[in-house]
C-alpha positions in Angstrom: 54.8 25.0 143.7 54.1 21.3 143.5 57.6 20.6 142.0 59.3 22.4 144.9 57.0 20.6 147.4 57.8 17.2 145.9 61.5 18.0 146.0 61.2 19.0 149.6 59.4 15.8 150.5 62.0 13.7 148.6 64.8 15.5 150.4 63.2 14.9 153.8 62.7 11.2 153.1 66.4 10.8 152.1 68.0 12.7 155.0 68.3 9.6 157.3 70.2 7.9 154.5 72.7 10.8 154.4 71.7 11.5 150.8 70.3 15.0 150.1 68.2 15.5 147.0 68.3 19.0 145.5 68.7 20.8 148.9 68.6 24.2 147.3 65.0 23.5 146.5 64.3 23.5 150.3 65.7 27.1 150.6 63.7 28.2 147.6 60.5 26.5 148.8 60.9 28.1 152.3 61.4 31.6 150.8 58.2 31.2 148.7 56.2 30.1 151.7 57.6 33.1 153.8 56.9 35.7 151.2 53.4 34.3 150.5 52.4 34.4 154.2 53.4 38.1 154.3 51.0 38.9 151.5 48.1 36.6 152.4 46.3 39.2 154.5 46.3 41.9 151.9 43.4 42.6 149.6 45.4 41.8 146.4 45.9 38.2 147.6 42.7 37.1 145.9 44.3 37.9 142.6 47.7 36.5 143.5 46.5 33.1 144.9 45.3 31.5 141.6 48.8 31.9 140.1 50.2 29.3 142.5 48.5 26.5 140.6 49.1 28.0 137.2 52.5 26.9 135.7 52.4 29.8 133.3 52.0 32.5 135.9 53.8 30.9 138.9 57.4 32.1 138.4 56.3 35.5 137.3 54.1 35.9 140.4 57.0 34.8 142.7 59.3 37.2 140.9 56.8 40.0 141.5 56.4 39.2 145.2 60.1 38.9 145.8 60.8 42.3 144.1 58.0 43.9 146.0 59.3 42.4 149.3 62.8 43.6 148.7 61.9 47.1 147.8 59.5 47.3 150.8 62.4 46.2 153.1 64.4 49.1 151.8 61.8 51.6 152.9 59.8 52.1 149.7 56.0 52.1 149.6 55.0 49.3 147.3 51.7 48.3 145.8 50.8 45.4 143.4 48.8 46.7 140.5 45.7 44.5 139.7 45.7 43.0 136.3 43.4 44.6 133.8 42.2 43.8 130.3 44.9 46.0 128.8 48.7 45.9 129.1 49.8 47.3 132.5 52.8 47.2 134.9 53.0 44.8 137.8 54.0 47.1 140.7 54.3 50.7 141.7 56.7 52.1 144.2 57.3 55.4 145.9 60.5 57.0 147.0 61.5 56.7 150.6 59.7 59.4 152.5 57.0 59.7 149.8 58.6 62.8 148.3 58.4 61.5 144.7 55.6 60.5 142.4 54.8 56.8 142.0 57.0 54.8 139.6 55.6 51.7 137.8 57.6 48.5 137.6 57.1 45.8 135.0 58.5 42.3 136.0 60.1 40.2 133.3 61.1 36.6 134.2 62.8 35.0 131.1 62.5 31.2 131.0 66.2 30.9 130.3 67.0 32.4 133.7 65.0 29.8 135.6 68.3 28.1 136.7 69.8 24.8 135.7 70.5 25.9 132.1 73.6 27.3 130.4 73.0 30.9 129.5 74.9 32.1 126.5 75.8 35.6 125.4 73.2 35.4 122.6 70.6 34.5 125.3 71.5 37.6 127.3 71.4 39.9 124.3 67.9 38.5 123.5 66.8 39.2 127.1 67.9 42.8 126.9 66.2 43.2 123.5 62.9 41.7 124.8 63.2 43.8 128.0 63.2 47.1 126.0 60.2 45.9 123.9 58.4 44.8 127.0 59.1 48.1 128.7 57.6 50.0 125.8 54.5 47.8 125.7 53.8 47.6 129.5 55.1 50.9 130.8 54.0 53.3 128.0 55.5 56.7 127.5 54.1 58.9 130.2 54.4 57.6 133.7 58.0 57.0 135.0 58.7 53.2 135.0 61.3 50.5 135.6 61.7 47.2 133.8 62.8 44.5 136.3 64.6 41.4 134.9 64.3 38.5 137.4 66.2 35.2 137.4 67.0 32.2 139.6 70.4 31.0 140.7 72.6 32.5 138.0 76.3 32.7 138.3 78.1 36.0 138.9 79.7 36.0 135.5 76.3 35.9 133.7 74.9 38.6 136.0 77.9 40.8 135.4 77.6 40.3 131.6 73.9 41.0 131.6 74.4 44.2 133.6 77.1 45.4 131.2 74.7 44.8 128.2 71.9 46.6 130.0 74.1 49.7 130.6 75.3 49.7 127.0 71.7 49.4 125.7 70.4 52.2 127.9 73.0 54.6 126.4 71.2 54.3 123.1 67.6 55.0 124.2 65.9 58.4 124.4 62.8 57.3 126.4 62.3 60.1 128.9 60.0 58.0 131.2 62.1 54.9 131.4 64.0 55.3 134.7 66.2 52.3 134.1 66.5 48.5 134.2 66.6 46.4 137.4 68.3 43.0 137.5 67.0 40.9 140.4 68.3 37.5 141.1 67.1 34.9 143.6 70.2 33.1 144.9 70.7 30.2 147.3 74.0 30.6 149.1 75.9 27.4 150.1 77.9 27.5 153.3 79.8 24.7 155.1 81.2 25.1 158.6 82.9 21.9 159.8 80.2 19.2 159.4 77.3 21.6 159.1 76.0 22.6 155.6 73.4 25.3 155.1 71.6 26.7 152.1 70.3 30.3 152.6 68.0 32.2 150.2 68.9 35.8 149.3 68.0 38.4 146.7 70.7 40.2 144.6 69.6 43.5 143.1 71.4 45.7 140.5 69.8 48.9 139.2 71.1 50.6 136.0 69.7 54.1 135.6 68.7 55.3 132.1 70.9 58.3 131.2 68.0 59.9 129.3 65.7 59.9 132.4 65.9 63.3 134.1 64.3 62.5 137.4 65.7 61.0 140.6 65.3 57.3 141.5 66.7 56.3 144.9 66.8 52.6 144.3 70.2 51.2 145.2 72.4 51.2 142.1 75.3 52.8 140.4 75.1 56.1 138.6 76.1 55.4 135.0 79.8 55.9 134.6 80.6 58.6 132.0 84.1 58.5 130.6 85.4 62.1 131.0 86.8 61.9 127.5 83.6 60.5 125.9 80.8 62.6 124.4 77.2 61.3 124.3 74.9 61.9 121.4 75.5 65.3 119.9 72.6 67.6 119.3 72.8 71.1 117.8 71.4 74.1 119.7 69.1 76.6 118.1 71.1 79.4 116.6 69.6 82.9 117.2 70.6 86.5 116.7 72.3 88.4 119.4 69.6 89.2 122.0 69.0 92.8 123.2 70.7 93.7 126.5 68.9 92.2 129.6 66.2 90.6 127.4 67.4 87.0 128.0 69.4 85.0 130.4 72.9 84.8 128.8 75.6 82.4 130.0 79.1 82.8 128.4 82.8 82.2 128.9 85.8 83.1 126.9 88.1 80.3 127.9 86.2 77.4 129.5 85.6 74.3 127.3 83.1 72.9 127.6 81.3 75.5 129.6 78.8 73.0 131.0 79.2 69.3 131.9 77.2 66.5 133.6 76.6 62.8 133.5 73.7 62.6 131.0 73.7 61.3 127.5 73.3 64.5 125.4 76.0 66.9 124.3 74.8 70.2 122.9 76.9 71.8 120.2 76.9 75.3 118.6 74.6 75.5 115.6 77.2 77.4 113.6 80.5 75.7 114.2 79.7 72.5 116.1 81.8 73.4 119.2 80.7 71.4 122.3 79.1 73.9 124.6 77.4 71.5 127.1 78.8 68.0 127.5 76.9 64.9 128.7 73.9 66.7 130.2 70.1 66.1 129.9 67.7 67.7 127.5 65.8 69.4 130.3 68.9 70.6 132.2 68.7 74.1 130.8 65.5 75.9 129.7 65.0 79.3 128.1 68.7 80.1 128.4 71.0 81.6 125.7 74.7 81.0 125.4 77.5 82.6 123.3 79.8 80.1 121.6 83.4 80.5 122.9 84.7 79.4 119.5 82.8 81.4 116.9 81.0 83.9 119.2 77.6 83.2 117.7 74.5 82.9 119.9 72.6 79.7 120.7 69.5 78.9 122.6 68.8 75.8 124.8 65.4 74.3 124.9 62.7 77.0 124.8 59.6 76.3 126.9 56.7 78.4 128.0 54.9 78.2 131.4 57.8 76.4 133.0 57.0 75.1 136.5 59.6 76.2 139.1 60.1 73.9 142.1 62.6 73.2 144.8 64.9 71.4 142.2 64.9 74.4 139.8 67.4 77.3 139.8 65.8 80.4 138.2 67.8 83.2 136.7 66.7 86.8 136.2 67.4 88.2 132.7 70.9 89.4 132.4 74.5 88.3 131.5 76.2 85.7 133.6 80.0 85.2 132.9 81.2 81.8 134.0 84.5 81.8 135.9 84.6 78.0 136.1 82.9 75.0 134.5 79.2 74.6 135.3 78.6 71.1 136.7 75.0 69.9 136.1 73.4 67.3 138.3 70.5 65.0 137.3 67.0 66.4 138.1 68.4 70.0 138.6 66.9 72.4 136.0 68.4 75.8 135.3 65.6 78.1 134.0 65.7 81.5 132.4 62.9 83.8 133.4 
């Protein structure tokens, strides 16, 4: 805070000489003052305030406030989580309208993204690696969570490369509670109109969902693009004997391949012949459902689960046979359940 204040004072003192010292610091300084004022009257401020004179915690706290402010401006309910003696996330947010459970957010502000330094591909790879480790440590494995990577004044090429690496890394994880990774950048936009020059602070946000996460996250971001020709991690179904008539929910088709398709990261294959029955879906997309392989005619069972909770996002089937006349398109967070 003192560094920014000194830069602001030096800039002010040099204006009459038509020499501007680090003018972007003024925009950054103003944004910090503005976001701080908006949190001063909240009970959590007593815990936030000491970080402003602590060089170790300062940038992390500013990152936390900026992320909280941005998400709040988009309609999310946002709370800062008080620091405890054990590892814990920084924020928690709720979906717009309060229709979803709270999601934890851990903020990670790598030093290399502080601005003014050249960021290499190796640096970005290291950031992604540390982000996944930090997510495991701070978010745990039960409550849904997001890891937010925060940086200052990075160029668009570095941001695009980091986002590409994040998406690639998320394809390899199976953490069911990790909603995704958030890339948040504080930027100072330069604009010149005739003789007038302005520096305006802004926040850039990119959210990459984790294909393994089955729930819905309504943070602005792109759904992971799935190449229609690509197949995610293959997982064999459970082979079973032919069930008695009307004893199970049976989905089958003689000529549709694959019978089921989505945008997840798991492709289920026949236990007998390896034929792809369900392509790029989620592990919880189908529960207690049997299918007959179009290739070898053997029977397979999707995930079997007792005492399944049926809600508004579930589609329940009575026992019986259901021939598919067209490919079954599965959406994230929609669960097909056999009764």
